[in-house]
C-alpha positions as CSV (number, residue, x, y, z in Angstrom):
1,X,-44.1,69.5,-12.3
2,X,-45.2,69.9,-16.0
3,X,-44.3,66.4,-17.9
4,X,-41.6,68.1,-20.5
5,X,-42.3,67.8,-24.2
6,X,-40.8,65.5,-26.2
7,X,-39.0,68.2,-27.8
8,X,-38.2,70.0,-24.1
9,X,-36.5,66.3,-24.0
10,X,-34.7,66.2,-27.3
11,X,-33.5,69.3,-26.0
12,X,-32.3,69.1,-23.6
13,X,-29.8,65.5,-24.8
14,X,-28.5,68.5,-27.9
15,X,-31.7,67.7,-30.3
16,X,-33.9,69.5,-31.8
17,X,-36.7,67.2,-32.1
18,X,-37.5,64.0,-29.5
19,X,-37.6,61.8,-32.4
20,X,-34.1,63.0,-33.2
21,X,-33.1,62.0,-29.5
22,X,-34.9,58.2,-29.5
23,X,-33.0,57.9,-33.0
24,X,-29.8,58.7,-30.9
25,X,-30.8,56.8,-28.7
26,X,-31.3,53.8,-30.9
27,X,-28.2,53.6,-32.7
28,X,-26.4,54.3,-29.3
29,X,-28.2,51.0,-28.4
30,X,-26.9,48.9,-31.7
31,X,-23.2,50.0,-30.7
32,X,-23.2,52.7,-34.1
33,X,-21.5,56.2,-33.2
34,X,-23.8,59.1,-32.7
35,X,-22.7,62.2,-34.8
36,X,-25.9,64.1,-35.1
37,X,-26.0,67.0,-37.8
38,X,-22.5,66.6,-38.2
39,X,-22.0,67.2,-41.9
40,X,-23.7,69.4,-44.1
41,X,-23.7,70.2,-48.2
42,X,-24.1,72.6,-50.3
43,X,-27.2,72.2,-53.1
44,X,-28.5,75.3,-55.3
45,X,-32.0,76.4,-54.9
46,X,-32.9,78.4,-58.0
47,X,-31.0,81.7,-57.8
48,X,-29.0,80.2,-54.7
49,X,-26.6,78.1,-53.1
50,X,-28.1,76.8,-49.8
51,X,-27.0,74.3,-47.0
52,X,-28.4,71.1,-45.4
53,X,-27.4,69.4,-42.5
54,X,-28.5,65.6,-42.2
55,X,-29.7,64.7,-39.4
56,X,-28.2,61.6,-39.1
57,X,-25.3,59.9,-41.4
58,X,-25.4,56.0,-40.9
59,X,-21.7,53.9,-41.2
60,X,-22.8,52.2,-44.6
61,X,-23.4,56.2,-45.8
62,X,-27.2,56.0,-45.5
63,X,-28.2,59.7,-44.8
64,X,-31.3,59.5,-42.7
65,X,-33.6,62.9,-42.2
66,X,-35.9,62.6,-39.1
67,X,-39.3,64.2,-39.5
68,X,-42.4,65.1,-37.2
69,X,-43.8,67.9,-39.6
70,X,-42.6,67.7,-43.4
71,X,-43.1,71.1,-44.8
72,X,-43.4,72.0,-48.4
73,X,-40.3,73.9,-48.0
74,X,-38.8,70.7,-46.7
75,X,-40.1,68.4,-49.6
76,X,-38.6,70.6,-51.9
77,X,-35.3,70.9,-50.9
78,X,-35.2,66.9,-50.4
79,X,-36.3,66.4,-54.3
80,X,-33.3,69.3,-55.2
81,X,-31.1,67.4,-53.2
82,X,-31.5,64.1,-54.7
83,X,-31.4,65.4,-58.4
84,X,-28.3,67.4,-58.1
85,X,-26.9,64.2,-56.1
86,X,-28.4,61.1,-57.2
87,X,-25.9,58.4,-55.8
88,X,-27.2,59.2,-52.2
89,X,-29.2,57.4,-50.3
90,X,-31.3,59.8,-48.3
91,X,-34.3,58.2,-46.4
92,X,-36.4,59.3,-44.2
93,X,-38.3,58.4,-40.4
94,X,-41.1,59.9,-39.5
95,X,-43.1,60.4,-36.1
96,X,-46.2,59.1,-38.7
97,X,-45.4,58.6,-41.8
98,X,-49.9,58.7,-42.2
99,X,-49.8,62.6,-41.8
100,X,-51.1,64.3,-44.6
101,X,-48.7,67.0,-46.1
102,X,-51.8,68.9,-45.6
103,X,-55.1,69.3,-45.1
104,X,-56.6,69.4,-48.2
105,X,-54.5,66.8,-49.7
106,X,-55.0,62.8,-49.3
107,X,-51.2,62.9,-49.8
108,X,-49.3,61.6,-46.8
109,X,-46.0,61.4,-45.8
110,X,-45.9,58.1,-47.0
111,X,-47.1,58.3,-50.2
112,X,-45.0,61.4,-50.7
113,X,-42.0,59.1,-50.2
114,X,-43.2,56.6,-52.4
115,X,-43.7,58.5,-55.3
116,X,-40.6,60.3,-55.2
117,X,-38.4,57.6,-54.9
118,X,-37.6,57.9,-50.9
119,X,-37.4,55.1,-48.4
120,X,-39.2,56.2,-45.1
121,X,-39.7,54.6,-42.0
122,X,-41.8,55.8,-38.6
123,X,-40.7,56.5,-35.0
124,X,-36.8,54.4,-35.9
125,X,-34.5,53.3,-38.0
126,X,-35.2,50.2,-39.2
127,X,-32.3,48.1,-38.3
128,X,-32.4,46.6,-42.0
129,X,-30.9,49.9,-42.9
130,X,-28.0,49.4,-40.7
131,X,-27.4,46.2,-41.9
132,X,-27.4,47.7,-45.6
133,X,-24.2,46.7,-47.2
134,X,-21.8,49.7,-47.8
135,X,-22.2,51.3,-51.2
136,X,-18.5,52.6,-52.8
137,X,-20.8,54.5,-54.8
138,X,-22.5,56.4,-51.7
139,X,-19.4,56.3,-49.4
140,X,-17.1,57.7,-52.7
141,X,-20.2,60.5,-53.0
142,X,-20.4,61.4,-49.3
143,X,-16.6,61.8,-48.8
144,X,-16.8,64.6,-52.0
145,X,-19.4,66.7,-51.2
146,X,-20.1,66.3,-47.6
147,X,-17.8,69.0,-45.1
148,X,-17.5,69.1,-41.7
149,X,-19.6,71.6,-39.8
150,X,-17.1,73.5,-37.2
151,X,-18.2,72.2,-33.5
152,X,-21.1,74.3,-31.7
153,X,-19.7,76.7,-29.2
154,X,-20.5,74.7,-25.4
155,X,-21.1,71.2,-26.7
156,X,-19.8,68.4,-26.5
157,X,-20.9,66.4,-29.5
């Protein structure tokens, strides 16, 4: 029997990637309630409104996006969200932060985050992020802009 890929294992547990699955298990080990893709917010792309669904929102209001591939569309989206919601604390966990954004570029995911003011980590959410104190401004911003997504049919999340 062929070994399942990380994405296939993640899908078995209700995630779209193995990295999301790993981080959900990490949060569970630290007794943090996992609410995967339970909320979304609207942001404006030039000429249209769009939706973004964060992977994880920690109890202290930090938004964590897990990425194996970090495509141009993703990078543009997160720049727009940061500009439109500067009070949010959006951070990334990459499978490999040293991956270049393209074959032609020397810029890595890590360098991109540093140049755009995003914190990032490799593989799993750092415990320091979980231990960060609640920020009333960040929590108020989340309460104002997030909306609960309707439950997906056939899921227990």
